[in-house]
C-alpha positions in Angstrom: 28.6 54.5 28.1 25.0 54.5 29.3 22.7 52.8 26.7 19.3 52.9 28.4 17.1 56.0 28.2 17.8 56.6 32.0 19.2 55.1 35.1 19.6 56.1 38.8 22.8 56.6 40.7 22.8 56.3 44.5 25.5 56.7 47.2 27.2 59.3 49.3 28.6 62.8 48.9 31.3 64.2 51.3 32.8 67.6 51.8 36.1 68.3 53.6 37.1 71.9 54.3 40.8 72.2 54.8 40.9 76.0 55.4 40.8 77.9 57.7 40.2 74.7 59.8 39.2 71.1 59.0 35.5 70.5 58.8 33.9 67.4 57.3 30.4 66.2 56.6 28.8 63.6 54.4 25.3 62.4 53.5 23.4 60.0 51.2 22.3 61.2 47.9 20.8 59.9 44.6 20.7 61.4 41.1 19.0 60.7 37.8 20.9 60.2 34.6 18.9 60.7 31.4 19.6 60.8 27.7 18.1 64.2 26.7 16.9 62.8 23.4 14.9 60.0 25.1 13.5 61.7 28.1 9.9 61.2 26.9 10.5 57.4 27.3 10.5 57.8 31.1 7.9 60.7 31.3 4.2 60.4 31.3 3.2 58.7 34.6 2.4 60.2 38.0 5.9 59.2 39.1 7.9 61.4 36.8 7.1 64.3 34.5 9.1 66.4 32.1 8.1 70.0 32.3 4.9 69.0 34.1 3.9 68.0 37.6 4.7 64.6 39.0 6.0 63.0 42.2 9.4 63.7 40.5 9.8 66.1 37.7 12.5 67.6 35.5 11.9 71.2 34.5 14.0 72.7 31.8 13.7 76.2 33.4 15.7 74.9 36.4 18.8 74.3 34.3 20.5 75.4 31.1 19.5 78.9 30.1 16.9 78.9 32.9 14.2 80.3 30.7 12.4 77.1 29.7 14.3 76.6 26.4 15.7 73.2 25.7 18.6 71.8 27.6 20.0 70.3 24.4 20.0 73.6 22.7 21.9 75.2 25.6 24.6 72.5 25.6 24.9 72.5 21.8 25.5 76.2 21.8 28.2 75.9 24.4 29.9 73.0 22.6 29.9 74.9 19.2 31.4 78.0 20.9 34.4 76.0 22.1 34.9 74.0 18.9 33.4 70.8 20.4 30.2 70.7 18.4 30.7 67.1 17.2 30.2 65.9 20.8 26.6 67.0 20.8 25.3 63.8 19.2 24.4 62.2 22.5 24.0 64.2 25.7 23.3 62.5 29.1 22.2 64.8 31.9 22.9 63.9 35.5 21.0 65.8 38.1 18.6 65.6 41.1 15.0 66.0 39.8 12.4 67.9 41.6 10.6 66.0 44.4 7.1 67.2 45.3 7.9 70.3 43.2 11.3 71.2 44.9 14.9 70.7 44.0 18.3 72.3 44.6 21.3 71.0 42.7 24.7 72.2 43.9 26.1 70.5 40.7 24.7 68.7 37.7 26.6 67.2 34.7 26.1 67.0 30.9 28.1 64.1 29.4 28.6 64.9 25.7 29.4 62.2 23.1 30.0 62.1 19.3 28.1 59.9 16.8 30.4 56.9 17.6 29.6 57.2 21.3 33.0 58.7 22.3 32.8 61.0 25.3 34.4 64.3 24.3 33.3 66.9 26.9 31.6 67.4 30.2 29.7 70.5 31.2 29.5 70.9 35.0 26.6 73.2 36.0 27.1 74.7 39.4 24.5 76.5 41.5 24.8 78.4 44.7 22.1 79.2 47.3 21.9 82.8 46.2 20.3 82.0 42.9 23.4 82.2 40.7 24.5 79.5 38.2 27.6 78.9 36.1 28.7 76.2 33.7 32.2 74.9 33.3 32.7 73.2 29.9 35.8 71.1 29.6 37.1 68.6 27.0 37.8 65.0 27.8 41.4 64.0 27.1 41.7 60.2 26.6 40.1 57.2 28.2 39.8 56.3 31.9 39.5 58.8 34.7 38.5 62.2 33.4 40.7 65.0 34.7 39.8 68.6 34.1 40.4 72.0 35.6 38.9 75.5 35.6 39.3 78.8 37.4 36.6 79.7 39.9 34.2 82.2 38.4 31.2 82.2 40.7 30.8 82.8 44.5 29.7 79.5 46.0 30.3 79.5 49.7 30.2 82.7 51.8 33.1 81.3 53.8 35.5 81.4 50.8 36.6 84.3 48.7 36.9 84.2 44.9 40.5 83.2 44.7 41.6 79.9 43.2 40.3 77.2 40.9 38.9 73.6 40.7 40.5 70.3 39.7 37.9 67.7 38.7 38.5 63.9 38.5 35.5 61.9 37.5 34.6 58.6 35.9 32.4 58.0 32.8 28.9 56.8 33.5 29.5 53.2 34.1 28.3 50.9 36.9 29.9 53.2 39.4 30.1 57.0 39.0 32.6 58.9 41.1 33.5 62.5 41.3 36.3 64.4 43.1 36.6 68.1 43.1 39.6 69.8 44.6 39.4 73.5 45.3 42.5 75.6 46.0 44.3 78.9 45.7 47.9 78.8 44.7 49.5 76.0 46.9 46.7 76.2 49.5 44.2 73.3 49.4 40.9 74.7 50.6 38.1 72.1 50.0 37.6 68.6 48.7 34.2 67.3 47.6 33.6 63.7 46.5 30.7 61.6 45.3 30.6 57.8 45.1 27.4 56.5 43.4 26.3 53.1 42.2 24.1 52.7 39.2 20.6 51.2 39.5 18.2 50.5 36.6 15.3 52.9 35.9 11.9 51.5 36.8 8.9 52.6 38.8 9.7 49.9 41.4 13.4 50.9 41.7 12.4 54.6 42.0 9.9 54.0 44.8 12.5 51.8 46.6 15.1 54.5 46.4 12.6 57.1 47.6 11.9 54.8 50.6 15.6 54.4 51.3 16.4 58.1 50.9 13.3 60.1 51.4 13.2 63.9 50.8 16.8 64.1 49.6 16.4 67.6 47.9 15.0 69.0 51.1 17.8 67.4 53.1 20.5 68.8 50.7 19.4 72.4 51.2 18.9 71.9 54.9 22.4 70.4 55.3 24.0 73.2 53.4 22.6 75.8 55.8 23.2 73.7 58.9 26.9 73.3 58.0 27.1 77.0 57.2 25.8 77.8 60.7 28.4 75.5 62.3 31.2 77.1 60.2 30.0 80.5 61.3 29.9 79.5 65.0 33.5 78.1 64.7 34.7 81.5 63.5 35.0 81.1 59.7 35.3 84.5 58.0 32.1 85.6 56.1 32.6 87.0 52.6 29.8 89.2 51.1 28.3 87.9 47.9 29.7 89.8 44.9 27.5 90.8 42.0 27.6 88.1 39.4 29.8 89.1 36.4 30.7 85.8 34.8 29.5 84.3 31.5 26.8 81.6 31.5 29.4 78.9 30.5 33.2 79.1 31.2 35.7 77.2 29.2 38.0 75.0 31.2 40.8 72.5 30.3 41.2 68.7 30.1 44.4 67.2 31.4 
């Protein structure tokens, strides 16, 4: 379990579409992991600000209820609804912060622990490029690799319909953080997304070094999404109109 107020994770993310034809891409990425109760310990300099301007910043209105209310309150309410309230003692949020005022997060994570430090739930917060957001809250069953599943409830890619569901396999926040997401419908495997990230300590020097190694990552993420979408379209992938959102803010999934 992460014991510092914050740390950095850097590595690569890859997407493989298996349907209607194979299409693969990958790129470098980095994320911030921060204890929501200790965020003020890393805020206050020109490098990073919480709910204020900085080279990097984390704005509560970008996540959670998206109305500026606390992220802790958002997660606590979701945990209580699903009978997981004891795991709101420590919440570690993993996301890409704003850089120069901009960020887009296809997925962020809230790792939820009890008073003894046991990880009991993960809330996966998914965004699409159409301004929609959904959370998948799933319990953690046992130690080791975390395996979870949930039905798809939000339109993500215009080249997939709404059928199917997700299977998640991820590791706790240790020296290496890995995530695998399998998306399919019935027996049809449609997409696999993976992240393999290595932990780095939080410091001003480490942050500047990371920004030098991987400059403008939030801008590259949104550009890559649209560039890959154009290539899929030109290859003949079927376009699906965006349905009107009708899902709850947080959907309950299952641990396995």
